[in-house]
PDB file of N, CA, C and O in Angstrom:
ATOM      1  N   UNK A   1      27.220   0.495  15.138  1.00  0.00           N
ATOM      2  CA  UNK A   1      26.721   0.259  13.770  1.00  0.00           C
ATOM      3  C   UNK A   1      25.383   1.734  14.017  1.00  0.00           C
ATOM      4  O   UNK A   1      24.897   2.030  15.109  1.00  0.00           O
ATOM      5  N   UNK A   2      25.012   2.526  12.482  1.00  0.00           N
ATOM      6  CA  UNK A   2      25.034   4.426  12.586  1.00  0.00           C
ATOM      7  C   UNK A   2      24.120   4.202  12.567  1.00  0.00           C
ATOM      8  O   UNK A   2      23.725   3.102  12.953  1.00  0.00           O
ATOM      9  N   UNK A   3      22.967   5.556  11.903  1.00  0.00           N
ATOM     10  CA  UNK A   3      21.717   5.801  12.380  1.00  0.00           C
ATOM     11  C   UNK A   3      20.625   5.395  12.533  1.00  0.00           C
ATOM     12  O   UNK A   3      20.420   4.338  11.936  1.00  0.00           O
ATOM     13  N   UNK A   4      19.817   5.778  13.083  1.00  0.00           N
ATOM     14  CA  UNK A   4      18.131   4.258  13.036  1.00  0.00           C
ATOM     15  C   UNK A   4      16.760   5.002  12.725  1.00  0.00           C
ATOM     16  O   UNK A   4      16.120   5.897  13.278  1.00  0.00           O
ATOM     17  N   UNK A   5      16.592   4.170  11.512  1.00  0.00           N
ATOM     18  CA  UNK A   5      15.077   5.765  11.404  1.00  0.00           C
ATOM     19  C   UNK A   5      13.592   4.873  11.881  1.00  0.00           C
ATOM     20  O   UNK A   5      13.551   3.654  11.712  1.00  0.00           O
ATOM     21  N   UNK A   6      12.984   5.264  12.190  1.00  0.00           N
ATOM     22  CA  UNK A   6      11.502   4.677  13.189  1.00  0.00           C
ATOM     23  C   UNK A   6      10.433   5.306  12.301  1.00  0.00           C
ATOM     24  O   UNK A   6      10.324   6.529  12.228  1.00  0.00           O
ATOM     25  N   UNK A   7       9.601   4.420  11.589  1.00  0.00           N
ATOM     26  CA  UNK A   7       8.611   5.569  10.833  1.00  0.00           C
ATOM     27  C   UNK A   7       7.461   4.792  12.292  1.00  0.00           C
ATOM     28  O   UNK A   7       7.983   4.175  13.221  1.00  0.00           O
ATOM     29  N   UNK A   8       5.747   5.024  12.183  1.00  0.00           N
ATOM     30  CA  UNK A   8       4.872   4.497  12.670  1.00  0.00           C
ATOM     31  C   UNK A   8       4.166   3.845  11.855  1.00  0.00           C
ATOM     32  O   UNK A   8       4.214   4.385  10.749  1.00  0.00           O
ATOM     33  N   UNK A   9       3.432   2.799  11.871  1.00  0.00           N
ATOM     34  CA  UNK A   9       2.249   2.367  11.025  1.00  0.00           C
ATOM     35  C   UNK A   9       1.030   1.426  12.072  1.00  0.00           C
ATOM     36  O   UNK A   9       1.171   1.059  13.239  1.00  0.00           O
ATOM     37  N   UNK A  10      -0.163   1.230  11.131  1.00  0.00           N
ATOM     38  CA  UNK A  10      -0.579   0.904  11.370  1.00  0.00           C
ATOM     39  C   UNK A  10      -0.935   0.013  11.385  1.00  0.00           C
ATOM     40  O   UNK A  10      -0.229  -0.471  10.500  1.00  0.00           O
ATOM     41  N   UNK A  11      -1.801  -1.085  11.829  1.00  0.00           N
ATOM     42  CA  UNK A  11      -2.093  -2.894  11.032  1.00  0.00           C
ATOM     43  C   UNK A  11      -3.755  -2.338  11.476  1.00  0.00           C
ATOM     44  O   UNK A  11      -4.334  -1.599  12.272  1.00  0.00           O
ATOM     45  N   UNK A  12      -3.988  -3.210  10.424  1.00  0.00           N
ATOM     46  CA  UNK A  12      -5.159  -3.472  11.449  1.00  0.00           C
ATOM     47  C   UNK A  12      -5.967  -5.042  10.920  1.00  0.00           C
ATOM     48  O   UNK A  12      -5.715  -5.326   9.749  1.00  0.00           O
ATOM     49  N   UNK A  13      -6.697  -5.838  11.516  1.00  0.00           N
ATOM     50  CA  UNK A  13      -7.554  -7.685  11.571  1.00  0.00           C
ATOM     51  C   UNK A  13      -8.536  -7.353  12.267  1.00  0.00           C
ATOM     52  O   UNK A  13      -8.632  -6.667  13.284  1.00  0.00           O
ATOM     53  N   UNK A  14      -9.589  -8.130  11.366  1.00  0.00           N
ATOM     54  CA  UNK A  14     -10.472  -8.570  12.425  1.00  0.00           C
ATOM     55  C   UNK A  14     -10.357  -9.926  12.965  1.00  0.00           C
ATOM     56  O   UNK A  14     -11.365 -10.601  13.176  1.00  0.00           O
ATOM     57  N   UNK A  15      -8.797 -10.494  13.274  1.00  0.00           N
ATOM     58  CA  UNK A  15      -9.061 -11.778  14.315  1.00  0.00           C
ATOM     59  C   UNK A  15      -8.330 -11.209  15.575  1.00  0.00           C
ATOM     60  O   UNK A  15      -9.115 -11.424  16.499  1.00  0.00           O
ATOM     61  N   UNK A  16      -7.296 -10.634  16.037  1.00  0.00           N
ATOM     62  CA  UNK A  16      -6.974  -9.856  16.798  1.00  0.00           C
ATOM     63  C   UNK A  16      -5.718  -9.273  17.298  1.00  0.00           C
ATOM     64  O   UNK A  16      -4.773  -9.954  16.901  1.00  0.00           O
ATOM     65  N   UNK A  17      -5.329  -8.228  18.050  1.00  0.00           N
ATOM     66  CA  UNK A  17      -4.278  -7.482  17.945  1.00  0.00           C
ATOM     67  C   UNK A  17      -2.658  -8.175  17.909  1.00  0.00           C
ATOM     68  O   UNK A  17      -1.751  -7.343  17.869  1.00  0.00           O
ATOM     69  N   UNK A  18      -2.360  -9.265  17.919  1.00  0.00           N
ATOM     70  CA  UNK A  18      -0.912 -10.069  17.154  1.00  0.00           C
ATOM     71  C   UNK A  18      -0.776 -10.162  15.792  1.00  0.00           C
ATOM     72  O   UNK A  18       0.243  -9.970  15.129  1.00  0.00           O
ATOM     73  N   UNK A  19      -2.382 -10.614  15.249  1.00  0.00           N
ATOM     74  CA  UNK A  19      -2.379 -10.059  13.500  1.00  0.00           C
ATOM     75  C   UNK A  19      -2.225  -9.139  14.061  1.00  0.00           C
ATOM     76  O   UNK A  19      -1.485  -9.354  15.021  1.00  0.00           O
ATOM     77  N   UNK A  20      -2.786  -7.366  13.937  1.00  0.00           N
ATOM     78  CA  UNK A  20      -2.924  -6.774  13.796  1.00  0.00           C
ATOM     79  C   UNK A  20      -1.182  -5.874  13.310  1.00  0.00           C
ATOM     80  O   UNK A  20      -0.729  -5.132  12.438  1.00  0.00           O
ATOM     81  N   UNK A  21      -0.847  -6.426  14.281  1.00  0.00           N
ATOM     82  CA  UNK A  21       0.219  -6.093  14.411  1.00  0.00           C
ATOM     83  C   UNK A  21       1.250  -6.916  13.207  1.00  0.00           C
ATOM     84  O   UNK A  21       2.350  -6.494  12.850  1.00  0.00           O
ATOM     85  N   UNK A  22       0.821  -7.726  12.884  1.00  0.00           N
ATOM     86  CA  UNK A  22       1.128  -8.747  11.667  1.00  0.00           C
ATOM     87  C   UNK A  22       1.293  -7.956  10.280  1.00  0.00           C
ATOM     88  O   UNK A  22       2.235  -7.535   9.608  1.00  0.00           O
ATOM     89  N   UNK A  23       0.006  -7.968  10.203  1.00  0.00           N
ATOM     90  CA  UNK A  23      -0.706  -7.272   9.228  1.00  0.00           C
ATOM     91  C   UNK A  23       1.030  -5.307   8.974  1.00  0.00           C
ATOM     92  O   UNK A  23       1.886  -4.919   8.178  1.00  0.00           O
ATOM     93  N   UNK A  24       0.441  -4.940  10.254  1.00  0.00           N
ATOM     94  CA  UNK A  24       1.651  -3.607  10.107  1.00  0.00           C
ATOM     95  C   UNK A  24       2.575  -4.351   9.543  1.00  0.00           C
ATOM     96  O   UNK A  24       2.212  -4.702   8.420  1.00  0.00           O
ATOM     97  N   UNK A  25       3.111  -4.554   9.695  1.00  0.00           N
ATOM     98  CA  UNK A  25       5.169  -4.996   9.515  1.00  0.00           C
ATOM     99  C   UNK A  25       5.358  -6.199   7.932  1.00  0.00           C
ATOM    100  O   UNK A  25       6.285  -6.461   7.165  1.00  0.00           O
ATOM    101  N   UNK A  26       3.726  -6.700   8.086  1.00  0.00           N
ATOM    102  CA  UNK A  26       3.899  -7.144   6.152  1.00  0.00           C
ATOM    103  C   UNK A  26       3.599  -6.008   5.974  1.00  0.00           C
ATOM    104  O   UNK A  26       3.485  -6.850   5.083  1.00  0.00           O
ATOM    105  N   UNK A  27       3.347  -5.007   5.857  1.00  0.00           N
ATOM    106  CA  UNK A  27       2.282  -3.174   5.350  1.00  0.00           C
ATOM    107  C   UNK A  27       4.276  -2.574   5.052  1.00  0.00           C
ATOM    108  O   UNK A  27       4.671  -2.193   3.950  1.00  0.00           O
ATOM    109  N   UNK A  28       4.963  -2.632   6.004  1.00  0.00           N
ATOM    110  CA  UNK A  28       6.430  -2.000   5.681  1.00  0.00           C
ATOM    111  C   UNK A  28       6.863  -2.294   5.330  1.00  0.00           C
ATOM    112  O   UNK A  28       7.662  -1.705   4.603  1.00  0.00           O
ATOM    113  N   UNK A  29       6.725  -4.765   5.626  1.00  0.00           N
ATOM    114  CA  UNK A  29       8.186  -4.864   4.351  1.00  0.00           C
ATOM    115  C   UNK A  29       7.992  -4.011   3.159  1.00  0.00           C
ATOM    116  O   UNK A  29       8.928  -3.384   2.663  1.00  0.00           O
ATOM    117  N   UNK A  30       6.450  -3.974   2.567  1.00  0.00           N
ATOM    118  CA  UNK A  30       6.954  -4.021   0.742  1.00  0.00           C
ATOM    119  C   UNK A  30       7.802  -1.984   0.553  1.00  0.00           C
ATOM    120  O   UNK A  30       7.879  -1.544  -0.594  1.00  0.00           O
ATOM    121  N   UNK A  31       8.165  -1.327   1.414  1.00  0.00           N
ATOM    122  CA  UNK A  31       8.254  -0.514   1.147  1.00  0.00           C
ATOM    123  C   UNK A  31       9.813  -0.377   1.914  1.00  0.00           C
ATOM    124  O   UNK A  31      10.646   0.460   1.566  1.00  0.00           O
ATOM    125  N   UNK A  32      10.013  -1.336   2.982  1.00  0.00           N
ATOM    126  CA  UNK A  32      11.228  -0.710   4.124  1.00  0.00           C
ATOM    127  C   UNK A  32      12.305  -2.360   4.329  1.00  0.00           C
ATOM    128  O   UNK A  32      12.175  -3.505   4.763  1.00  0.00           O
ATOM    129  N   UNK A  33      13.306  -1.508   3.703  1.00  0.00           N
ATOM    130  CA  UNK A  33      14.383  -2.396   4.111  1.00  0.00           C
ATOM    131  C   UNK A  33      14.754  -2.978   5.108  1.00  0.00           C
ATOM    132  O   UNK A  33      14.787  -2.077   5.948  1.00  0.00           O
ATOM    133  N   UNK A  34      15.202  -4.307   5.810  1.00  0.00           N
ATOM    134  CA  UNK A  34      16.165  -4.257   6.959  1.00  0.00           C
ATOM    135  C   UNK A  34      15.736  -3.742   8.004  1.00  0.00           C
ATOM    136  O   UNK A  34      16.497  -3.031   8.659  1.00  0.00           O
ATOM    137  N   UNK A  35      14.537  -3.945   8.391  1.00  0.00           N
ATOM    138  CA  UNK A  35      13.775  -3.812   8.738  1.00  0.00           C
ATOM    139  C   UNK A  35      14.685  -4.554  10.431  1.00  0.00           C
ATOM    140  O   UNK A  35      15.266  -5.635  10.336  1.00  0.00           O
ATOM    141  N   UNK A  36      14.649  -3.666  12.034  1.00  0.00           N
ATOM    142  CA  UNK A  36      15.909  -4.268  12.510  1.00  0.00           C
ATOM    143  C   UNK A  36      14.567  -4.119  14.455  1.00  0.00           C
ATOM    144  O   UNK A  36      14.911  -3.984  15.630  1.00  0.00           O
ATOM    145  N   UNK A  37      13.492  -4.211  13.967  1.00  0.00           N
ATOM    146  CA  UNK A  37      12.814  -3.876  15.025  1.00  0.00           C
ATOM    147  C   UNK A  37      11.588  -3.247  15.172  1.00  0.00           C
ATOM    148  O   UNK A  37      11.469  -2.194  14.545  1.00  0.00           O
ATOM    149  N   UNK A  38      10.441  -3.699  15.981  1.00  0.00           N
ATOM    150  CA  UNK A  38       9.874  -3.345  15.964  1.00  0.00           C
ATOM    151  C   UNK A  38       8.946  -2.536  17.700  1.00  0.00           C
ATOM    152  O   UNK A  38       8.840  -3.251  18.697  1.00  0.00           O
ATOM    153  N   UNK A  39       8.679  -1.796  17.701  1.00  0.00           N
ATOM    154  CA  UNK A  39       7.841  -1.932  18.897  1.00  0.00           C
ATOM    155  C   UNK A  39       6.724  -1.301  19.269  1.00  0.00           C
ATOM    156  O   UNK A  39       6.774  -0.117  18.937  1.00  0.00           O
ATOM    157  N   UNK A  40       5.471  -1.673  19.966  1.00  0.00           N
ATOM    158  CA  UNK A  40       4.215  -1.715  20.115  1.00  0.00           C
ATOM    159  C   UNK A  40       3.761  -0.945  21.200  1.00  0.00           C
ATOM    160  O   UNK A  40       4.003  -1.179  22.384  1.00  0.00           O
ATOM    161  N   UNK A  41       2.965   0.162  20.664  1.00  0.00           N
ATOM    162  CA  UNK A  41       2.630   1.193  20.806  1.00  0.00           C
ATOM    163  C   UNK A  41       1.821   2.004  21.235  1.00  0.00           C
ATOM    164  O   UNK A  41       1.925   3.053  21.871  1.00  0.00           O
ATOM    165  N   UNK A  42       0.557   1.123  20.618  1.00  0.00           N
ATOM    166  CA  UNK A  42      -0.755   1.605  20.527  1.00  0.00           C
ATOM    167  C   UNK A  42      -1.621   0.633  20.741  1.00  0.00           C
ATOM    168  O   UNK A  42      -1.528  -0.026  19.706  1.00  0.00           O
ATOM    169  N   UNK A  43      -2.322   0.170  21.342  1.00  0.00           N
ATOM    170  CA  UNK A  43      -3.752  -1.255  21.328  1.00  0.00           C
ATOM    171  C   UNK A  43      -4.850  -0.707  21.134  1.00  0.00           C
ATOM    172  O   UNK A  43      -5.257  -0.221  22.189  1.00  0.00           O
ATOM    173  N   UNK A  44      -5.509  -0.551  20.323  1.00  0.00           N
ATOM    174  CA  UNK A  44      -7.271   0.342  20.004  1.00  0.00           C
ATOM    175  C   UNK A  44      -8.144  -0.630  19.079  1.00  0.00           C
ATOM    176  O   UNK A  44      -7.510  -1.219  18.204  1.00  0.00           O
ATOM    177  N   UNK A  45      -9.728  -0.908  19.175  1.00  0.00           N
ATOM    178  CA  UNK A  45     -10.338  -1.700  19.209  1.00  0.00           C
ATOM    179  C   UNK A  45     -11.322  -1.106  18.294  1.00  0.00           C
ATOM    180  O   UNK A  45     -10.911   0.054  18.329  1.00  0.00           O
ATOM    181  N   UNK A  46     -12.440  -1.076  17.415  1.00  0.00           N
ATOM    182  CA  UNK A  46     -13.763  -1.202  16.735  1.00  0.00           C
ATOM    183  C   UNK A  46     -15.011  -1.644  17.240  1.00  0.00           C
ATOM    184  O   UNK A  46     -15.606  -2.550  16.656  1.00  0.00           O
ATOM    185  N   UNK A  47     -15.471  -1.120  18.242  1.00  0.00           N
ATOM    186  CA  UNK A  47     -16.879  -2.181  18.408  1.00  0.00           C
ATOM    187  C   UNK A  47     -18.043  -1.872  17.621  1.00  0.00           C
ATOM    188  O   UNK A  47     -18.369  -0.759  17.210  1.00  0.00           O
ATOM    189  N   UNK A  48     -18.776  -3.227  17.411  1.00  0.00           N
ATOM    190  CA  UNK A  48     -20.070  -2.992  17.249  1.00  0.00           C
ATOM    191  C   UNK A  48     -21.330  -4.132  18.125  1.00  0.00           C
ATOM    192  O   UNK A  48     -21.449  -5.337  18.349  1.00  0.00           O
ATOM    193  N   UNK A  49     -21.899  -3.173  18.332  1.00  0.00           N
ATOM    194  CA  UNK A  49     -22.714  -4.495  18.331  1.00  0.00           C
ATOM    195  C   UNK A  49     -22.110  -5.275  20.538  1.00  0.00           C
ATOM    196  O   UNK A  49     -22.680  -6.231  21.064  1.00  0.00           O
ATOM    197  N   UNK A  50     -21.281  -4.697  21.022  1.00  0.00           N
ATOM    198  CA  UNK A  50     -20.851  -4.632  22.767  1.00  0.00           C
ATOM    199  C   UNK A  50     -19.913  -6.484  21.547  1.00  0.00           C
ATOM    200  O   UNK A  50     -20.005  -7.643  21.951  1.00  0.00           O
ATOM    201  N   UNK A  51     -19.120  -6.026  20.084  1.00  0.00           N
ATOM    202  CA  UNK A  51     -18.347  -6.897  19.630  1.00  0.00           C
ATOM    203  C   UNK A  51     -16.911  -6.635  19.300  1.00  0.00           C
ATOM    204  O   UNK A  51     -16.795  -6.009  18.246  1.00  0.00           O
ATOM    205  N   UNK A  52     -16.209  -6.819  19.669  1.00  0.00           N
ATOM    206  CA  UNK A  52     -14.990  -6.789  18.406  1.00  0.00           C
ATOM    207  C   UNK A  52     -15.198  -6.758  17.306  1.00  0.00           C
ATOM    208  O   UNK A  52     -15.786  -7.760  16.899  1.00  0.00           O
ATOM    209  N   UNK A  53     -14.948  -5.932  16.492  1.00  0.00           N
ATOM    210  CA  UNK A  53     -15.092  -6.096  14.981  1.00  0.00           C
ATOM    211  C   UNK A  53     -13.473  -5.622  14.821  1.00  0.00           C
ATOM    212  O   UNK A  53     -13.343  -6.731  15.339  1.00  0.00           O
ATOM    213  N   UNK A  54     -12.606  -5.277  14.693  1.00  0.00           N
ATOM    214  CA  UNK A  54     -11.633  -4.497  14.558  1.00  0.00           C
ATOM    215  C   UNK A  54     -10.568  -4.715  15.353  1.00  0.00           C
ATOM    216  O   UNK A  54     -10.933  -4.609  16.523  1.00  0.00           O
ATOM    217  N   UNK A  55      -9.024  -5.060  15.237  1.00  0.00           N
ATOM    218  CA  UNK A  55      -8.570  -4.426  16.327  1.00  0.00           C
ATOM    219  C   UNK A  55      -6.817  -3.682  15.132  1.00  0.00           C
ATOM    220  O   UNK A  55      -6.297  -3.780  14.020  1.00  0.00           O
ATOM    221  N   UNK A  56      -6.707  -3.206  16.080  1.00  0.00           N
ATOM    222  CA  UNK A  56      -6.164  -2.352  15.351  1.00  0.00           C
ATOM    223  C   UNK A  56      -4.280  -1.936  16.432  1.00  0.00           C
ATOM    224  O   UNK A  56      -4.372  -1.584  17.608  1.00  0.00           O
ATOM    225  N   UNK A  57      -3.457  -2.014  16.043  1.00  0.00           N
ATOM    226  CA  UNK A  57      -2.403  -1.914  16.916  1.00  0.00           C
ATOM    227  C   UNK A  57      -1.171  -0.368  16.139  1.00  0.00           C
ATOM    228  O   UNK A  57      -0.872   0.089  15.035  1.00  0.00           O
ATOM    229  N   UNK A  58      -0.984  -0.220  17.010  1.00  0.00           N
ATOM    230  CA  UNK A  58       0.380   1.270  16.195  1.00  0.00           C
ATOM    231  C   UNK A  58       1.901   0.416  16.560  1.00  0.00           C
ATOM    232  O   UNK A  58       2.110  -0.204  17.603  1.00  0.00           O
ATOM    233  N   UNK A  59       2.458   0.508  15.896  1.00  0.00           N
ATOM    234  CA  UNK A  59       3.744   0.263  15.773  1.00  0.00           C
ATOM    235  C   UNK A  59       4.592   0.917  15.454  1.00  0.00           C
ATOM    236  O   UNK A  59       4.150   1.632  14.554  1.00  0.00           O
ATOM    237  N   UNK A  60       6.245   1.279  15.752  1.00  0.00           N
ATOM    238  CA  UNK A  60       6.901   2.131  15.495  1.00  0.00           C
ATOM    239  C   UNK A  60       8.308   0.976  14.973  1.00  0.00           C
ATOM    240  O   UNK A  60       8.969   0.307  15.767  1.00  0.00           O
ATOM    241  N   UNK A  61       8.490   0.998  13.503  1.00  0.00           N
ATOM    242  CA  UNK A  61       9.590   0.172  12.575  1.00  0.00           C
ATOM    243  C   UNK A  61      10.890   0.968  12.699  1.00  0.00           C
ATOM    244  O   UNK A  61      11.169   2.160  12.827  1.00  0.00           O
ATOM    245  N   UNK A  62      11.571  -0.179  12.610  1.00  0.00           N
ATOM    246  CA  UNK A  62      13.114   0.523  13.092  1.00  0.00           C
ATOM    247  C   UNK A  62      14.020   0.178  11.867  1.00  0.00           C
ATOM    248  O   UNK A  62      14.483  -0.939  11.636  1.00  0.00           O
ATOM    249  N   UNK A  63      14.164   1.070  11.271  1.00  0.00           N
ATOM    250  CA  UNK A  63      15.074   0.195  10.025  1.00  0.00           C
ATOM    251  C   UNK A  63      16.408   1.551  10.103  1.00  0.00           C
ATOM    252  O   UNK A  63      16.253   2.769  10.194  1.00  0.00           O
ATOM    253  N   UNK A  64      17.739   0.699  10.021  1.00  0.00           N
ATOM    254  CA  UNK A  64      18.968   1.688   9.277  1.00  0.00           C
ATOM    255  C   UNK A  64      18.856   2.863   7.926  1.00  0.00           C
ATOM    256  O   UNK A  64      18.666   2.949   6.713  1.00  0.00           O
ATOM    257  N   UNK A  65      19.051   3.426   8.812  1.00  0.00           N
ATOM    258  CA  UNK A  65      19.635   4.928   7.817  1.00  0.00           C
ATOM    259  C   UNK A  65      20.347   4.437   6.347  1.00  0.00           C
ATOM    260  O   UNK A  65      20.295   5.635   6.069  1.00  0.00           O
ATOM    261  N   UNK A  66      20.740   4.037   5.578  1.00  0.00           N
ATOM    262  CA  UNK A  66      21.532   4.172   4.414  1.00  0.00           C
ATOM    263  C   UNK A  66      22.231   5.427   3.801  1.00  0.00           C
ATOM    264  O   UNK A  66      21.718   6.498   3.475  1.00  0.00           O
ATOM    265  N   UNK A  67      23.865   4.922   3.707  1.00  0.00           N
ATOM    266  CA  UNK A  67      24.354   5.672   3.751  1.00  0.00           C
ATOM    267  C   UNK A  67      25.115   5.997   2.413  1.00  0.00           C
ATOM    268  O   UNK A  67      25.324   4.967   1.772  1.00  0.00           O
ATOM    269  N   UNK A  68      25.460   6.832   1.972  1.00  0.00           N
ATOM    270  CA  UNK A  68      25.519   7.287   0.501  1.00  0.00           C
ATOM    271  C   UNK A  68      26.887   7.256   0.625  1.00  0.00           C
ATOM    272  O   UNK A  68      27.600   7.556  -0.332  1.00  0.00           O
TER     273      UNK A  68
END
C-alpha cells in the first residue's frame, strides 16, 4: 500500500452522533474516491433549553493517494 491522505470532516445531525458521523462520510464521498477508513476524533452538541438540538461529529477520513 502506498501513501494515504487524511482529511478532517465535520458532520452534523438533529438525530444522533452516529447520524452526524454518517453525514460526514456522505459529504466526503461526494468529492473523495476510494475511502479506506474513518476515525471519530470528537463529539459535541449544541444545546438549547436543556435539550440537544444538533449533534456534531468530527471525523478523519483516509483514502489512498493516487499515483501519477
